[in-house]
N, C-alpha and C positions, 0 to 999 in steps of 0.2 A: 614718280612713276606710279601709274594706276593699274592695278590688277583686278579685273572684274570676272575672272574665270569661275569664281564660286557663286556668282550672282545667278539666280535661276533665269531661264529663258521663258518668256511668256509671249502671248499674242492677244490682240484685242478681241479675238473671237470672230471677227468678220472674215468671210471667205476671201482668200487672196491677200489678206493683210500680212504685213511683215512681222517676223518674230524678232524680239529684242530682249535684252537683259533688263530686268526690273526687280528690285528688292522689295517684296511685300513686307508688311509688319512682321518682325521676328525672323525674317530670312536674312541670309548673309548679305552684307554690303560690299561694295568695292573697297579694296585696300590701297592706301596711298603711302609711299615711302620716299624719303628725301634722296635726291641725286644732284650732284654738281658735275656738269659737263665742261671740260676744257676743249676749246676749239682752236685750230690753227687756220688763220685766214690769210691767204695769198691770192693766187689766181683762182683757187678753189677753196672750199671750206671742208675741213676734215676734223673728225673727233679724235683728239689725242688721248684723253683719259676720262674716265667716269668715276667719281668718288661715290662711295656708298658706305654707310656705317656697318660695322661688324655685326651689331645686334639690330634686328628689325625694330621699327617703331612700336609695332604691336607686341613684341616680346618684352621690351622695356616698360612700356606703358600699356598694359592690356585693356585699359578702359578707353583708349583713344579710338574713335570711329571716323572722324572727319578731320582733314587738314583744310582750314578755312582761310589762312593767310600765310605768306612766306616772304622772306627777304634776307638781305645782308644786314648785319649789325653795324650799319653806318648811318650817319646823320650829321648834325652840326657838331663838329669836333670829334665825331666817331669815324675815323678813317680806316679802321681795321677791316679788311675784306677776307679774313680767315674764319669768321664765325657766321654761320647761317642760322636763321631762326624760323620756327614754325609756330603758328597759332593752331591749337588742336582742340577738338570738342569730343565729348562722348555722344552716344547715340541719342540719349534723352535730352541733350543740349542743356545739361545742368552743371557740367564740370568743364572748365576751360583751363588750358595751360599754355605757356610759352616755353618751348623747348629749343635750346641752342646747341649747335654742333661745331666743334673746333675742327674745321675741314682739313686744313693743311698740316696739322700735327698728327693726323690719322687717329685721333681719339675714337675708340670703338663705339661709343654711345653718346647720347645727348644728356644735357643737364637741364633741369626744370628751373627756369628763372622766375616764373610767376605762376600762381595757381589761384583759381577762384571757383567757388561753388555757389549755385543759386539757392535761395531759400525755398523751402518746401512749397510746392504748388506753382512755381514760376520756372522760367527758362532764361538762358543767357542770350541776349541779342548780340550778334557779331557785327563788327565794323572795322575800319582801319584803326586798330586800337593801340598800336605801339609805335613809338618814335624814339630811337636810340640817340641819347645826347652825347655819350662818350663810352668808349670801350678801350681801356688802357691797362698796361701791365704795372703792377705794384709789387713791392717786396715786403713780406711779413717777417720781421726779425723778432725772435723770442729767446729770452734767457731761461735756462733750466738749472735749478739747484740740485746737485747730485748728492749732497751730504758730505760730512767730514771736510768741510772747507773747500770742496771742489764744486765748480760750476761750469756750465757749458751753455750752448745755445744752438739754434738752427735757423736757417732761412728757408723760405719757400716762396715760389713765384705764384702770384695771383693775377687774375683778370678782374678788374672792377668795371661793372656795367652800371651806367646811369641812364634811365629811360623814363619817358612819359607814357602813362597808361590811361586809356579811357575805360571806365568801369561804371556799372550800375549797382555796385555793391551797397550804396546808400539808398537805393530806390530810385535815384535819378542819375543819369549818366554825367560823370564829372571827371576832372583831370587829376591824376595822381602822379607824384614823383617817386620812382622806385630806385633803390640802390641795392645791387646784388654783387657779392664777391664769390668768384669761382676759383678753386685751387687748380694749379697746373702740376700737382704732385704726381709721382708715378702711379698712384692709385687710379687716376683717370685713364691710364693707358693699360690697365690690367683687367681682371675679371669684373663683370658688372656688379657682382655681389660684394666687391671690396670697397665700394664707394662709401666712405665714412660720412656721418652726418655733417661734419664741419667742412666737407669739401665744397658745399654750396651754402653760403651764409647770406640770408636775406637781412640786410642791414637796416633798411627803413622803407616804409611806405607812407608817404605824407600827402594829404589832400591839398591840392592847389586851389580848387574851386569847391564850393558847397552851396546847398540851398535847394529849395523846391523849384528847380528849373533844370533845363537840359543843356549840356554841351553837345552840339550836333556833330561837329567835326573839327579836328586839329588842322589848321592851315599851314603852320610852320613855326619855326623858332628862330629868333634873332640871337645867334650864339654870342655875339660880341657884347650884347646888353642883357643876356639871359632873360629874354622876354618871349612868351608864347602867345601866338595869335590863334583864335578859334572862332567858330560860329556857334551861336547859342540863343536861348530864349530868356535871358535874365530879365529883360524889361517887361515882356509880356509873351504869353504863349502864342499870340496871334502874329508876332513878327520875329523874324530871324535877323540877328545883327552880328557884326564882327566885333570881337572884344580882344583886349590885351591884358595879360597878367604877368607880373614879375615872378620869375622862378627863384629870385633871391629872397623873397619874403618868407618869414617864418610863420609859424602857426600859433604864436602867443595870443591868448584870448583877449588881452587888454588892448591890442592894437590890430586885431584881425580885420575890423571894418575899414580902417584907414590905410593900413600898410599892405594888407593882402588884397587890396581892392581890385575888382575887375572893372576895367575901363572900357566903355563902349566907344568904338571907332566910327561907326557909320551913323547916318542921319536917322533921327527918330521918325515915327509915323510912316515908315516904309518897311517893306519886307525885302531883305537882301539875299539873293540866291546866286548860285554858280560863282562863288567867290574864289579868287586865286591870288596867292601871295608870291612875290618874286623870291628868288633864292637868297638874295641879300636882305630880305624883309624891309625894303625901302619903298616898294610899290605894291598897291592893292587894286585889284579889279573886281567890281561887283556889278551885278545886274539887280536893279531895284524897281519897285512899283508899289502901288497901293490900290485900294478899291476905286479911287478917283484919279490916280496918277498913272499914266501909261508907262510902260517899261522903258528904262534907259540903262545903258552900260557906261560906267564911269571909271575914271582912273584917279586914284588917290595917292598922294605922296606922304610918306610917314617919316617922322624923325622922333627919336626916343632919347629921354634922359632919365637915368635912374639915380636918385639921390640916396646915398647910404646914410645910415644913422636914423635915430628916432628921438623925438623930444621927450618921450616917456622913459622912465628908469627901466633898466634891465631889458631893453628891447634892441635887437640887432636886425630889425627889418629894414626894408628899403622902400622909398616912395617912388612911384612910377609916374612919369609925365610923358604923354604922347602928343606930339603936334601933328594935326591932320590938315592937309591942304588938298582941295579939289583941283587936280591938274587939268582935267578936261573931261568932256562927255564924248565917248567914242561913238555910240549909237544911241539915237533917241527917236522914238516913234513920233511921227507928226501928229500934233494934237487935232488938226483939222480933219483927219481921217479916222480918228478914234471915236467910238460911239459915245463915250461919256464926257466929251468936251463940247462946249458951246451950248446953245439952246436945246433943251430936251424935247424930242418929239412926243406927241400925246400917247404913243404906244410904248414908250421906253420903260423897261423893267430894270430897276436898280437894286441889286442884292443888298440886304442889310444884315449886319452882324449883331448878335445878341448873346447874352450870357445868363445862366441861371445856376442855382445851387441845388445839388441832389437832395433827395428827401432825408438822407441820413446826415445832412449838413457837413459832409466830409470832403466834398470836392465841388469845384466850379467847372461847369461844362460850357463849351462855346458852340454856337450854331449860326447858321446863315439862312435867311428866308428870302424867297423870291415871290413877291406879291404882284398881282395884276396891276396894269397901269392905273394911275390915280389913287392907288392904295399905298399906305405906308404903315409902319408899326405905331406911329403916333396918331394917325388919322385914317378914316375910311370914308368912302362916299356916303352921302346921306341916304338913309333907308336901305342900305345895302344888306343883303342876307349874309349869314356866315359863309365863309369860303370852304369848299372841299379841299382837303389837305393831302399832299403826297409826300411821304418821307423817303428821301434818297438814302438807301441803306449803307452804313459804313462798312467797308470791306477790308479793314486792317487785319492784323496790327501793322504798325510802322507806316501808315499812310495818313497824314493829317490833311483833312479836307477843308477846314475853315481857317483861313489866314487873311491878314490884311494885304491881299495880293490881287493884282489886276486880273489874274486868270479867272477869278470868280465871276467876272462880268462876261466871260466868253463861253460859258456852258450853254451851247445852243439848245439842248433838250430842255433844261430848266427854264430858259427864257421863253421858249415856245409854249410850254405848258402854262406858264404864268400869264402869257398873253391870252390864253384860252380860258382864263378864269380860275385857275387852280393856285393854291399856295403851296410852293415846293419848299420843303424844310430839309436842311442838311445839318447833322449834328455829329460832332466828334465825341 
């Protein structure tokens, strides 16, 4: 539920323009609060009940400014529909949390399942960052020694959450496995200041992937084999591929490369976009292309085998094997109507990708150049004068312009300028 009543009303200043609410820097923003609506659907639709927490989100977490994602704590194996979660950010976008509410037990406030802060001078990029693997009830039994030969004990009901988190805490977005235990003791149903530190226990946060590359998106999880599928740039920043990784693998350093291996599913030397995984993780659809290969949409059949055990001592990891079979091509662009197939006309401009190292030797940057006909990065026409250059300004963040993708051959403005004798340069 969004309340914008405190947001100032402004106008563009143009005569006759509409007035609207807009928060300038430092002025109040709209406030969002969680609600769950129960509907009765028969011949008509009617609202039966509306759940709302006793304590407002802003009262419990004063730093929260934005609700950027929300959902039920369900997923592969997580069939509980009594917990709802929110991903929240502060105004500076440097602090992120995942807050969960036990909706049907009428718990008055939320519990913080995950929290992350950005290093100084940076901010947190938001994405579809959480996937719940399981949410189940467990019982914690503890013995207590009372002295003089007497002993006793107690039991308390807990909820154990296991989830996958996408985070850039290492500097690159990677996949993490998080386990959190939440108490169902009476303290959760009493006053907000009675919440004890052990009511929410963060058991573990383990990196599933790592390295100087990015996990772009989590496609899904094969719960029966404990295998996660995602898109990423492990092979090269110029191409996006689908990868698989076993969630059973541990992080022992002596077998990290072999047993916690990330396996590429899709064909190399292509960029794979708009990827979709079936609910049972047996079928994969990708749209792929390259600078010289027109786009095609293909259907891939997947079968997985996870072999437990490790040949090295003291290793409890698992080896992942994925069989990939191309089941068919759904849509393919005809090569005879695509501009980069067959004999090249004399005025054809073919974009070329290049790379260079920054002056401080700390990073490799990628670019693409559109040269006039008969020019290339390896050769130029005899007695040709230097070319005037036009740089296409990068308008990011979060927008990668240079990839091994057929779309680079379809930029009409760059192609037209190159045909008129300019060198057009695009750099990420």
